[in-house]
C-alpha positions, 0 to 999 in steps of 0.5 A: 697774476701768478702768486709769489711763493710764500716762504715757510719762515713767513708762514710760521711767523703768521702762525705765531701772530694769529695762532696755527689754527687761523692760517691755512693754504688757500683753495680754488674757492679763495680765488679772486677773479682768477687770481689764486692766493697762496695763504689765508690768514684770519687775525682775531684782533686789530693788533694781530691784523696790523702785524700780519699786514706789516709782515706781508708788506715787508715780505713783498706779498700782495694782500687781498682784504676779505670780509664776507666775500660778497663783493670780491668780484667787484672792481678790476682783477688784482694784478697779484694775489698772494695772501688773503687777510680775513676779518671774519673773526673781528665780528664784535659790536664794541659799543652801542651808545643807544642814548647818543644814537651811535655804535662802534663795531668791528669790520667783520661783523655782518650787517644783519647781526648789527641791525638785529642788535640795534633793533633791541633798542629800537634803532638801526643803521639806516642802510639797505645793503645787498646780502646783509646776512653775509655782507660785513661792515668793512665790505660795505664801507670799502665798496660804498654800497647802499640802496634806496634809503640813501635818498632820506638818510644819505650815503655811507659817508654821511653815516660813518663818524669814525674809523680805525684802519691798519696801514701796510706799515703796521700802523693802526690809524684812527680818525673821527670818534664816537660822537655825531659832531666830530670834525677835527683832523684828517677825514679818514672815514670818508677817504676809505669809504669806497676805496675798495681796500686799497689804502688800508684794511678797516678794523672798526667803524663808528656810525650815527644811528636812526630810530626804527620807524613806528610804521611803514607803507609802500605804494606802487605807481605804474606809468605808460612810458619812461617819460611819465615815470620821470614826471612822477618822480620829479613831481614827488621830489618837488612836493611836500611828501615826506617820503623815505625811498623812491625808486623806478623799475624798468625792463624790455618787456613791461611798462615802468613802475615806481615805488615810494616808501613812507615811515611814521605814525598811522595818522601821518601815513594816512595823510601821506597816502592822500597827498600821494593819490592827489599828486599821482592822479590819474595814475593808479596808486596801489599799496605794495609789499615792502619786499619790493625794496629788494628789487636791486638784490633780485637783479642778482638772482640770475641762473647763468653767469656766463650770459649775464652782466651787472653794472651800476650807473650814476646819472643826474636825477633829471636824466632818467628818461634819456638814460633809460631810453638810450639803454633800451636802444643800445640793448635792442641794437645788440640783441640783449635783454635788460632790466634796471632799477633807478633810485631817485638819487640818480644811482641805479643798477642794470642787468644785461643778458646775452652772448658775451660779445654782445654784452661787451659791445652794449656795455662799451656803448652805454659807458660811452653814452653815459660819460658823454653826459657827465655820468658813469658806469661801473661794471660789477659782474661779467661773463668770464668769456667776455673780452676784458673791460675796465670795471671803472671807466674814465677816472676823470681829473682826480686821478693824480690826487688819488695816486698820490694818496695811494702812494702815501698810504701804501707805497709798496702797492701791497693792498688790492693791487690793480683793482681800483681806478686806472690800476691803482 
């Protein structure tokens, strides 16, 4: 993973494109999973970014796209890292068509800034991203990152309606539009969502929006064991409750707890509470703080990264009991501590704590177990001293198609080489 030496002539060309004040040598703080780039380039416009990417591609430089840097450690280590192309200066909200419930925003805009602007018109991007004060639009799209609100409003692929990306040959490619119903042409927005920046660098995106809720209430329901928590979740999903989010929290020390979020009028929330108490009986229903929806983010609040691993799992919603019980058995066998948050969509996050060798063994066993039941495990963080473990697991039968798309859009393997599935 030694970086290519960047010729002085190329560095001068980057300075000509973006200005000398926006090109600097990379430091150790700019390293990406032990891969050390040589140069940081911060374009101020889409055209500057596309031109800088074209120059990098022609010079044979490996490019790491970077937004807020909150998820640079996700995925596999890059096989090469010569240049970081930052979207930090592409941070403007281009158009908020509030009457149409759409917004177009540059990729470097933080989620917090976007939400604060939308809130002035009583609207929101219905997404609960990790670290919104730093995470950018381009970053959350590239990692397809979402939380409990996905149950009601869908994933990012359901919210994005248009995108512009810079391709390695310098082309600025656009697809979709600024209207909610737009199905013409190649569906580039869905293709780049979750591609980890391996196909192109997102420069702007358009989203459908939703109104901010008039009122919200969160309720907590404790369970005696995992099976009881599963029954409650399935009963809620099979009921006529108009809930917005539903999650369950588990750990090796305490009994499971589920939380449910309602949004609406005061009268409507009162009616929802009454139905919930009837449905959950004889379990005790307690009103909880809205801060509980940051449980996924709180899993990342660990003090020792060298004894902690973080992973994301995807299962069938009906497989919660089997999955959590299996996780507990594996963790006990390897003598590691664990916590997990599971959303009613079937997605969840796990934190494991223990010695690097035990963490490696636990993760391997858990992935084998999940993949044996048509589920998956994606590794998001692991100790530096832990033996290598692929971040993604089995790519399935979609790998030939994914490689074909990568070769078509990035034939020189310029963008984030080696970071995606099977070393794409």
